[in-house]
MMTF fields as JSON, N, C-alpha, C and O atoms, coordinates in Angstrom:
{
  "mmtfVersion": "1.0.0",
  "mmtfProducer": "UNKNOWN",
  "numBonds": 419,
  "numAtoms": 420,
  "numGroups": 105,
  "numChains": 1,
  "numModels": 1,
  "chainsPerModel": [1],
  "groupsPerChain": [105],
  "chainIdList": ["A"],
  "bondAtomList": [4, 2, 8, 6, 12, 10, 16, 14, 20, 18, 24, 22, 28, 26, 32, 30, 36, 34, 40, 38, 44, 42, 48, 46, 52, 50, 56, 54, 60, 58, 64, 62, 68, 66, 72, 70, 76, 74, 80, 78, 84, 82, 88, 86, 92, 90, 96, 94, 100, 98, 104, 102, 108, 106, 112, 110, 116, 114, 120, 118, 124, 122, 128, 126, 132, 130, 136, 134, 140, 138, 144, 142, 148, 146, 152, 150, 156, 154, 160, 158, 164, 162, 168, 166, 172, 170, 176, 174, 180, 178, 184, 182, 188, 186, 192, 190, 196, 194, 200, 198, 204, 202, 208, 206, 212, 210, 216, 214, 220, 218, 224, 222, 228, 226, 232, 230, 236, 234, 240, 238, 244, 242, 248, 246, 252, 250, 256, 254, 260, 258, 264, 262, 268, 266, 272, 270, 276, 274, 280, 278, 284, 282, 288, 286, 292, 290, 296, 294, 300, 298, 304, 302, 308, 306, 312, 310, 316, 314, 320, 318, 324, 322, 328, 326, 332, 330, 336, 334, 340, 338, 344, 342, 348, 346, 352, 350, 356, 354, 360, 358, 364, 362, 368, 366, 372, 370, 376, 374, 380, 378, 384, 382, 388, 386, 392, 390, 396, 394, 400, 398, 404, 402, 408, 406, 412, 410, 416, 414],
  "bondOrderList": [1, 1, 1, 1, 1, 1, 1, 1, 1, 1, 1, 1, 1, 1, 1, 1, 1, 1, 1, 1, 1, 1, 1, 1, 1, 1, 1, 1, 1, 1, 1, 1, 1, 1, 1, 1, 1, 1, 1, 1, 1, 1, 1, 1, 1, 1, 1, 1, 1, 1, 1, 1, 1, 1, 1, 1, 1, 1, 1, 1, 1, 1, 1, 1, 1, 1, 1, 1, 1, 1, 1, 1, 1, 1, 1, 1, 1, 1, 1, 1, 1, 1, 1, 1, 1, 1, 1, 1, 1, 1, 1, 1, 1, 1, 1, 1, 1, 1, 1, 1, 1, 1, 1, 1],
  "groupList": [{"groupName": "MET", "atomNameList": ["N", "CA", "C", "O"], "elementList": ["N", "C", "C", "O"], "formalChargeList": [0, 0, 0, 0], "bondAtomList": [1, 0, 2, 1, 3, 2], "bondOrderList": [1, 1, 2], "singleLetterCode": "M", "chemCompType": "L-PEPTIDE LINKING"}, {"groupName": "ARG", "atomNameList": ["N", "CA", "C", "O"], "elementList": ["N", "C", "C", "O"], "formalChargeList": [0, 0, 0, 0], "bondAtomList": [1, 0, 2, 1, 3, 2], "bondOrderList": [1, 1, 2], "singleLetterCode": "R", "chemCompType": "L-PEPTIDE LINKING"}, {"groupName": "ASP", "atomNameList": ["N", "CA", "C", "O"], "elementList": ["N", "C", "C", "O"], "formalChargeList": [0, 0, 0, 0], "bondAtomList": [1, 0, 2, 1, 3, 2], "bondOrderList": [1, 1, 2], "singleLetterCode": "D", "chemCompType": "L-PEPTIDE LINKING"}, {"groupName": "PHE", "atomNameList": ["N", "CA", "C", "O"], "elementList": ["N", "C", "C", "O"], "formalChargeList": [0, 0, 0, 0], "bondAtomList": [1, 0, 2, 1, 3, 2], "bondOrderList": [1, 1, 2], "singleLetterCode": "F", "chemCompType": "L-PEPTIDE LINKING"}, {"groupName": "SER", "atomNameList": ["N", "CA", "C", "O"], "elementList": ["N", "C", "C", "O"], "formalChargeList": [0, 0, 0, 0], "bondAtomList": [1, 0, 2, 1, 3, 2], "bondOrderList": [1, 1, 2], "singleLetterCode": "S", "chemCompType": "L-PEPTIDE LINKING"}, {"groupName": "LYS", "atomNameList": ["N", "CA", "C", "O"], "elementList": ["N", "C", "C", "O"], "formalChargeList": [0, 0, 0, 0], "bondAtomList": [1, 0, 2, 1, 3, 2], "bondOrderList": [1, 1, 2], "singleLetterCode": "K", "chemCompType": "L-PEPTIDE LINKING"}, {"groupName": "PRO", "atomNameList": ["N", "CA", "C", "O"], "elementList": ["N", "C", "C", "O"], "formalChargeList": [0, 0, 0, 0], "bondAtomList": [1, 0, 2, 1, 3, 2], "bondOrderList": [1, 1, 2], "singleLetterCode": "P", "chemCompType": "L-PEPTIDE LINKING"}, {"groupName": "VAL", "atomNameList": ["N", "CA", "C", "O"], "elementList": ["N", "C", "C", "O"], "formalChargeList": [0, 0, 0, 0], "bondAtomList": [1, 0, 2, 1, 3, 2], "bondOrderList": [1, 1, 2], "singleLetterCode": "V", "chemCompType": "L-PEPTIDE LINKING"}, {"groupName": "ILE", "atomNameList": ["N", "CA", "C", "O"], "elementList": ["N", "C", "C", "O"], "formalChargeList": [0, 0, 0, 0], "bondAtomList": [1, 0, 2, 1, 3, 2], "bondOrderList": [1, 1, 2], "singleLetterCode": "I", "chemCompType": "L-PEPTIDE LINKING"}, {"groupName": "ALA", "atomNameList": ["N", "CA", "C", "O"], "elementList": ["N", "C", "C", "O"], "formalChargeList": [0, 0, 0, 0], "bondAtomList": [1, 0, 2, 1, 3, 2], "bondOrderList": [1, 1, 2], "singleLetterCode": "A", "chemCompType": "L-PEPTIDE LINKING"}, {"groupName": "GLU", "atomNameList": ["N", "CA", "C", "O"], "elementList": ["N", "C", "C", "O"], "formalChargeList": [0, 0, 0, 0], "bondAtomList": [1, 0, 2, 1, 3, 2], "bondOrderList": [1, 1, 2], "singleLetterCode": "E", "chemCompType": "L-PEPTIDE LINKING"}, {"groupName": "GLY", "atomNameList": ["N", "CA", "C", "O"], "elementList": ["N", "C", "C", "O"], "formalChargeList": [0, 0, 0, 0], "bondAtomList": [1, 0, 2, 1, 3, 2], "bondOrderList": [1, 1, 2], "singleLetterCode": "G", "chemCompType": "PEPTIDE LINKING"}, {"groupName": "ASN", "atomNameList": ["N", "CA", "C", "O"], "elementList": ["N", "C", "C", "O"], "formalChargeList": [0, 0, 0, 0], "bondAtomList": [1, 0, 2, 1, 3, 2], "bondOrderList": [1, 1, 2], "singleLetterCode": "N", "chemCompType": "L-PEPTIDE LINKING"}, {"groupName": "HIS", "atomNameList": ["N", "CA", "C", "O"], "elementList": ["N", "C", "C", "O"], "formalChargeList": [0, 0, 0, 0], "bondAtomList": [1, 0, 2, 1, 3, 2], "bondOrderList": [1, 1, 2], "singleLetterCode": "H", "chemCompType": "L-PEPTIDE LINKING"}, {"groupName": "LEU", "atomNameList": ["N", "CA", "C", "O"], "elementList": ["N", "C", "C", "O"], "formalChargeList": [0, 0, 0, 0], "bondAtomList": [1, 0, 2, 1, 3, 2], "bondOrderList": [1, 1, 2], "singleLetterCode": "L", "chemCompType": "L-PEPTIDE LINKING"}, {"groupName": "CYS", "atomNameList": ["N", "CA", "C", "O"], "elementList": ["N", "C", "C", "O"], "formalChargeList": [0, 0, 0, 0], "bondAtomList": [1, 0, 2, 1, 3, 2], "bondOrderList": [1, 1, 2], "singleLetterCode": "C", "chemCompType": "L-PEPTIDE LINKING"}, {"groupName": "TYR", "atomNameList": ["N", "CA", "C", "O"], "elementList": ["N", "C", "C", "O"], "formalChargeList": [0, 0, 0, 0], "bondAtomList": [1, 0, 2, 1, 3, 2], "bondOrderList": [1, 1, 2], "singleLetterCode": "Y", "chemCompType": "L-PEPTIDE LINKING"}, {"groupName": "GLN", "atomNameList": ["N", "CA", "C", "O"], "elementList": ["N", "C", "C", "O"], "formalChargeList": [0, 0, 0, 0], "bondAtomList": [1, 0, 2, 1, 3, 2], "bondOrderList": [1, 1, 2], "singleLetterCode": "Q", "chemCompType": "L-PEPTIDE LINKING"}, {"groupName": "THR", "atomNameList": ["N", "CA", "C", "O"], "elementList": ["N", "C", "C", "O"], "formalChargeList": [0, 0, 0, 0], "bondAtomList": [1, 0, 2, 1, 3, 2], "bondOrderList": [1, 1, 2], "singleLetterCode": "T", "chemCompType": "L-PEPTIDE LINKING"}],
  "groupTypeList": [0, 1, 2, 3, 3, 4, 5, 3, 5, 5, 4, 6, 5, 7, 3, 8, 8, 9, 10, 9, 11, 4, 12, 13, 14, 15, 2, 8, 5, 1, 7, 16, 5, 14, 8, 2, 8, 9, 4, 10, 9, 11, 9, 2, 9, 7, 5, 3, 17, 4, 3, 4, 9, 12, 10, 8, 9, 18, 17, 12, 6, 5, 16, 12, 5, 8, 5, 12, 5, 3, 5, 5, 16, 4, 12, 12, 14, 13, 4, 3, 16, 1, 5, 16, 10, 0, 6, 5, 13, 3, 16, 5, 5, 8, 8, 12, 16, 15, 5, 5, 5, 5, 4, 3, 14],
  "groupIdList": [1, 2, 3, 4, 5, 6, 7, 8, 9, 10, 11, 12, 13, 14, 15, 16, 17, 18, 19, 20, 21, 22, 23, 24, 25, 26, 27, 28, 29, 30, 31, 32, 33, 34, 35, 36, 37, 38, 39, 40, 41, 42, 43, 44, 45, 46, 47, 48, 49, 50, 51, 52, 53, 54, 55, 56, 57, 58, 59, 60, 61, 62, 63, 64, 65, 66, 67, 68, 69, 70, 71, 72, 73, 74, 75, 76, 77, 78, 79, 80, 81, 82, 83, 84, 85, 86, 87, 88, 89, 90, 91, 92, 93, 94, 95, 96, 97, 98, 99, 100, 101, 102, 103, 104, 105],
  "secStructList": [7, 2, 2, 2, 2, 2, 2, 2, 2, 6, 7, 1, 1, 7, 7, 7, 3, 3, 3, 3, 3, 6, 6, 6, 6, 6, 7, 2, 2, 2, 2, 2, 2, 2, 2, 2, 2, 2, 2, 2, 6, 6, 7, 1, 3, 3, 3, 3, 7, 7, 7, 7, 2, 2, 2, 2, 1, 7, 7, 7, 6, 6, 6, 7, 5, 7, 7, 1, 4, 4, 4, 4, 6, 7, 1, 5, 2, 2, 2, 2, 2, 2, 2, 6, 1, 7, 7, 6, 6, 2, 2, 2, 2, 2, 2, 2, 2, 2, 2, 2, 2, 6, 7, 7, 7],
  "xCoordList": [211.663, 212.354, 213.832, 214.686, 214.131, 215.521, 216.339, 217.476, 215.778, 216.494, 216.78, 217.834, 215.863, 216.041, 217.265, 218.086, 217.394, 218.488, 219.797, 220.861, 219.751, 220.977, 221.957, 223.168, 221.466, 222.372, 223.133, 224.159, 222.636, 223.294, 224.321, 225.192, 224.228, 225.131, 226.592, 227.471, 226.851, 228.226, 228.706, 229.869, 227.847, 228.191, 228.872, 228.426, 229.942, 230.584, 229.797, 230.092, 228.802, 228.005, 227.02, 226.414, 226.875, 225.894, 224.508, 224.321, 223.545, 222.165, 221.42, 221.264, 220.958, 220.324, 218.809, 218.292, 218.11, 216.648, 216.123, 216.405, 215.368, 214.751, 213.497, 212.739, 213.284, 212.105, 211.071, 211.287, 209.957, 208.871, 207.796, 206.961, 207.809, 206.845, 205.416, 205.075, 204.591, 203.197, 202.963, 201.846, 204.011, 203.928, 203.143, 203.019, 202.622, 201.832, 200.467, 199.854, 199.991, 198.692, 197.556, 196.592, 197.671, 196.656, 196.433, 195.317, 197.479, 197.419, 198.43, 199.639, 197.938, 198.828, 199.802, 200.932, 199.402, 200.336, 201.476, 202.618, 201.159, 202.201, 203.143, 204.35, 202.596, 203.419, 204.411, 205.603, 203.915, 204.788, 205.879, 207.029, 205.532, 206.505, 207.574, 208.757, 207.169, 208.127, 209.068, 210.254, 208.549, 209.389, 210.383, 211.566, 209.904, 210.781, 211.902, 213.06, 211.562, 212.553, 213.598, 214.795, 213.151, 214.085, 215.004, 216.204, 214.441, 215.23, 216.266, 217.43, 215.831, 216.737, 217.843, 218.939, 217.555, 218.553, 219.556, 220.542, 219.307, 220.245, 219.91, 220.723, 218.728, 218.322, 218.12, 217.756, 218.363, 218.162, 216.752, 216.287, 216.074, 214.716, 214.034, 214.684, 212.726, 211.96, 210.98, 210.362, 210.847, 209.976, 208.839, 209.066, 207.628, 206.44, 205.922, 206.018, 205.379, 204.781, 203.496, 202.717, 203.294, 202.076, 201.499, 202.066, 200.383, 199.767, 198.259, 197.734, 197.59, 196.135, 195.728, 196.21, 194.863, 194.383, 193.791, 193.942, 193.122, 192.513, 193.546, 193.246, 194.77, 195.823, 196.597, 197.228, 196.565, 197.399, 196.616, 197.205, 195.328, 194.538, 193.155, 192.536, 192.698, 191.363, 190.308, 190.574, 189.141, 188.034, 187.248, 186.319, 187.621, 186.941, 187.263, 188.42, 186.266, 186.508, 187.091, 187.68, 186.929, 187.476, 189.012, 189.635, 189.615, 191.069, 191.783, 193.008, 191.093, 191.775, 191.666, 191.788, 191.44, 191.293, 192.626, 193.676, 192.565, 193.729, 193.592, 192.563, 194.635, 194.537, 195.48, 195.384, 196.362, 197.382, 197.216, 196.106, 198.322, 198.286, 197.712, 197.327, 197.649, 197.112, 195.579, 194.967, 194.971, 193.517, 192.9, 191.749, 193.664, 193.13, 192.93, 192.195, 193.577, 193.44, 192.342, 191.74, 192.092, 191.083, 190.841, 191.677, 189.707, 189.449, 189.766, 189.642, 190.183, 190.59, 191.676, 191.785, 192.48, 193.625, 193.233, 193.891, 192.169, 191.78, 191.478, 191.976, 190.69, 190.361, 191.579, 191.716, 192.457, 193.697, 194.541, 194.968, 194.782, 195.581, 194.87, 195.512, 193.569, 192.781, 193.014, 193.06, 193.16, 193.379, 194.689, 194.822, 195.659, 197.005, 197.419, 198.591, 196.476, 196.772, 197.116, 196.578, 198.012, 198.312, 197.164, 196.992, 196.383, 195.286, 195.823, 196.81, 195.173, 195.649, 195.75, 196.63, 194.865, 194.909, 196.126, 196.395, 196.85, 198.058, 199.219, 200.064, 199.269, 200.438, 200.746, 201.887, 199.751, 199.971, 200.368, 201.227, 199.755, 200.104, 201.553, 202.252, 202.002, 203.381, 204.354, 205.348, 204.075, 204.937, 204.992, 206.073, 203.846, 203.818, 204.554, 205.233, 204.426, 205.118, 206.637, 207.369, 207.093, 208.521, 209.042, 210.135, 208.279, 208.686, 208.766, 209.712, 207.787, 207.759, 208.975, 209.567, 209.318, 210.454, 211.791, 212.86, 211.698, 212.881, 213.617, 214.847, 212.835, 213.373, 213.03, 211.883, 213.991, 213.821, 213.418, 213.418, 213.08, 212.699, 213.578, 213.412],
  "yCoordList": [27.119, 28.066, 28.1, 28.261, 27.954, 27.993, 26.889, 27.127, 25.686, 24.583, 24.887, 24.515, 25.55, 25.886, 26.782, 26.531, 27.816, 28.763, 28.284, 28.779, 27.342, 26.889, 26.266, 26.359, 25.636, 25.031, 26.076, 25.767, 27.309, 28.364, 29.143, 29.806, 29.07, 29.828, 29.448, 30.306, 28.191, 27.722, 27.707, 27.401, 28.025, 28.009, 29.319, 30.388, 29.256, 30.485, 31.155, 32.287, 30.448, 30.967, 32.037, 31.901, 33.08, 34.119, 33.572, 32.963, 33.787, 33.344, 34.486, 35.554, 34.277, 35.328, 35.142, 34.075, 36.219, 36.206, 37.154, 38.352, 36.622, 37.44, 38.098, 37.469, 39.352, 40.098, 40.146, 40.789, 39.468, 39.489, 40.5, 40.866, 40.947, 41.941, 41.472, 40.336, 42.349, 41.987, 41.956, 42.179, 41.683, 41.654, 40.461, 40.302, 39.636, 38.484, 38.905, 38.181, 40.074, 40.603, 39.612, 39.586, 38.797, 37.797, 36.748, 36.26, 36.413, 35.416, 34.313, 34.542, 33.124, 32.035, 31.637, 31.251, 31.72, 31.401, 32.408, 32.06, 33.637, 34.664, 34.402, 34.611, 33.945, 33.576, 32.485, 32.582, 31.455, 30.365, 30.876, 30.446, 31.779, 32.342, 33.14, 33.053, 33.909, 34.669, 33.742, 34.038, 32.632, 31.635, 31.045, 30.897, 30.711, 30.158, 31.134, 30.736, 32.393, 33.403, 33.549, 33.608, 33.607, 33.73, 32.517, 32.654, 31.339, 30.105, 30.086, 29.751, 30.446, 30.466, 31.506, 31.34, 32.573, 33.621, 33.235, 33.941, 32.108, 31.63, 32.026, 31.825, 32.585, 32.953, 31.689, 30.634, 31.816, 30.698, 30.692, 29.671, 31.831, 31.969, 33.108, 33.917, 33.153, 34.271, 34.743, 33.937, 36.063, 36.651, 37.406, 38.253, 37.086, 37.794, 38.634, 38.221, 39.798, 40.613, 39.963, 39.44, 40.007, 39.463, 40.535, 40.833, 41.103, 42.157, 42.043, 41.346, 42.732, 42.795, 44.254, 45.122, 44.525, 45.891, 46.47, 47.661, 45.64, 46.112, 46.594, 47.427, 46.065, 46.442, 47.682, 48.333, 48.024, 49.134, 50.329, 51.369, 50.188, 51.305, 51.347, 50.313, 52.54, 52.713, 52.577, 52.854, 52.158, 52.101, 53.412, 53.579, 54.326, 55.621, 56.455, 56.823, 56.757, 57.495, 58.896, 59.464, 59.438, 60.766, 60.763, 61.774, 59.618, 59.552, 58.652, 58.544, 58.013, 57.037, 57.32, 56.407, 58.565, 58.907, 58.83, 59.164, 58.388, 58.366, 59.541, 59.7, 60.361, 61.588, 61.608, 62.516, 60.665, 60.757, 59.69, 59.228, 59.305, 58.365, 56.99, 56.239, 56.65, 55.354, 55.335, 54.281, 56.493, 56.58, 55.691, 55.272, 55.406, 54.54, 53.103, 52.335, 52.736, 51.385, 51.287, 50.23, 52.394, 52.397, 53.836, 54.709, 54.08, 55.43, 55.596, 56.694, 54.493, 54.612, 53.598, 52.545, 53.941, 53.103, 51.707, 50.728, 51.613, 50.301, 49.325, 48.199, 49.73, 48.807, 48.564, 47.484, 49.551, 49.367, 48.263, 47.336, 48.358, 47.337, 45.987, 44.941, 46.014, 44.77, 43.946, 42.717, 44.62, 43.935, 43.165, 42.194, 43.593, 43.017, 42.213, 41.865, 41.919, 41.024, 39.635, 39.206, 38.945, 37.559, 36.704, 36.622, 36.072, 35.234, 34.094, 33.444, 33.873, 32.854, 31.465, 30.687, 31.146, 29.819, 29.65, 28.541, 30.728, 30.626, 29.983, 29.325, 30.164, 29.724, 28.243, 27.875, 27.411, 25.973, 25.638, 24.785, 26.299, 26.072, 26.464, 25.777, 27.556, 28.004, 26.991, 26.639, 26.528, 25.529, 24.263, 23.724, 23.786, 22.568, 22.753, 21.838, 23.923, 24.194, 24.178, 23.599, 24.806, 24.821, 23.408, 23.047, 22.63, 21.245, 20.442, 19.68, 20.604, 19.878, 20.24, 19.38, 21.497, 21.969, 21.774, 21.936, 21.419, 21.314, 22.648, 22.703, 23.714, 25.062, 25.629, 25.56, 26.168, 26.967, 26.209, 26.81, 24.955, 24.237, 23.018, 22.283],
  "zCoordList": [170.407, 169.583, 169.954, 169.082, 171.204, 171.652, 170.984, 170.577, 170.865, 170.226, 168.755, 168.238, 168.091, 166.683, 166.499, 165.617, 167.318, 167.16, 167.781, 167.409, 168.711, 169.362, 168.374, 168.575, 167.319, 166.333, 165.524, 164.916, 165.514, 164.752, 165.581, 165.017, 166.885, 167.744, 167.544, 167.609, 167.307, 167.169, 165.726, 165.465, 164.809, 163.393, 163.0, 163.416, 162.208, 161.738, 160.597, 160.214, 160.064, 158.942, 159.427, 160.49, 158.647, 158.934, 158.593, 157.539, 159.475, 159.27, 158.599, 159.191, 157.372, 156.587, 156.587, 156.255, 156.974, 157.011, 155.931, 155.963, 154.983, 153.938, 154.504, 155.242, 154.161, 154.619, 153.501, 152.473, 153.704, 152.723, 153.118, 152.291, 154.358, 154.803, 154.629, 154.96, 154.11, 153.834, 152.327, 151.861, 151.577, 150.12, 149.574, 148.359, 150.455, 150.019, 149.484, 148.699, 149.906, 149.481, 149.699, 148.934, 150.745, 151.128, 150.037, 149.857, 149.326, 148.255, 148.58, 148.525, 148.915, 149.341, 148.238, 148.537, 146.986, 145.889, 145.85, 145.547, 146.156, 146.216, 147.394, 147.28, 148.524, 149.681, 149.268, 149.557, 148.595, 148.161, 147.221, 147.318, 146.322, 145.389, 146.138, 145.807, 147.134, 147.932, 148.698, 148.838, 149.19, 149.859, 148.861, 149.17, 147.674, 146.631, 146.278, 146.158, 146.113, 145.752, 146.853, 146.572, 148.096, 149.224, 149.303, 149.543, 149.102, 149.127, 148.0, 148.22, 146.802, 145.649, 145.81, 145.275, 146.544, 146.776, 147.852, 148.067, 148.534, 149.549, 150.968, 151.87, 151.189, 152.549, 153.381, 152.859, 154.675, 155.603, 156.176, 156.685, 156.093, 156.624, 155.88, 155.219, 155.999, 155.433, 156.5, 157.195, 156.62, 157.623, 156.941, 156.077, 157.341, 156.883, 158.043, 159.198, 157.749, 158.8, 159.261, 158.464, 160.547, 161.122, 162.043, 163.095, 161.644, 162.435, 162.315, 161.447, 163.191, 163.184, 163.013, 163.742, 162.073, 161.853, 163.13, 163.401, 163.91, 165.155, 166.164, 167.019, 166.06, 167.002, 166.562, 167.395, 165.274, 164.819, 164.255, 163.959, 164.109, 163.567, 164.215, 164.465, 164.474, 165.038, 163.936, 162.766, 164.323, 163.375, 163.363, 162.573, 164.231, 164.328, 163.087, 162.881, 162.262, 161.01, 161.213, 160.293, 162.389, 162.672, 162.654, 162.329, 163.006, 163.163, 162.157, 162.221, 161.249, 160.394, 158.895, 158.079, 158.538, 157.123, 156.385, 156.934, 155.145, 154.267, 153.307, 152.652, 153.229, 152.432, 151.233, 150.407, 151.11, 150.067, 148.992, 148.731, 148.375, 147.247, 147.607, 146.711, 148.884, 149.292, 149.289, 149.458, 149.098, 149.082, 147.998, 148.119, 146.943, 145.888, 146.383, 145.763, 147.495, 148.045, 149.097, 149.288, 149.769, 150.822, 151.256, 151.022, 151.883, 152.365, 153.845, 154.388, 154.511, 155.909, 156.245, 155.616, 157.255, 157.622, 158.079, 157.728, 158.856, 159.378, 158.239, 158.248, 157.283, 156.183, 155.289, 154.713, 155.169, 154.405, 155.039, 154.352, 156.343, 157.035, 157.046, 156.948, 157.163, 157.189, 155.918, 155.973, 154.784, 153.499, 153.466, 152.72, 154.271, 154.178, 155.406, 155.553, 156.276, 157.4, 156.86, 155.839, 157.552, 157.191, 157.73, 158.946, 156.87, 157.365, 158.245, 157.903, 159.35, 160.301, 159.674, 160.042, 158.737, 158.134, 157.198, 156.739, 156.917, 156.1, 156.863, 156.257, 158.174, 158.942, 158.755, 158.475, 158.907, 158.757, 157.319, 157.1, 156.345, 154.938, 154.665, 153.92, 155.258, 155.075, 155.667, 155.033, 156.865, 157.512, 156.672, 156.434, 156.225, 155.406, 154.087, 153.623, 153.484, 152.222, 152.423, 151.621, 153.483, 153.769, 154.067, 153.632, 154.79, 155.075, 153.786, 153.586, 152.917, 151.655, 150.783, 150.132, 150.788, 149.996, 150.71, 150.123, 152.003, 152.846, 152.906, 152.927, 152.932, 153.037, 154.406, 154.846, 155.051, 156.248, 157.5, 158.575, 157.434, 158.654, 158.845, 159.819]
}
């Protein structure tokens, strides 16, 4: 990783990172579209959120209830976050897609 960023340290150009968050909704075609949009907008990189529901929400129903407008998506936080985790098998596909497009890598 250090070698990747070392080429930017001496550059006067600002390095722009697009934030895609978890807007992929676990759909690889949507991931590719978000990469395309970031590339077309002139971003140098795109960042997707990578989290595990097990690490950020308890499965205990006593503590993970959803009470507001998000209830239409799930009745508890753990299952809500679980729906939007970046599937591990996406990582290699994302890298290959960026290499093919010559974007970001």
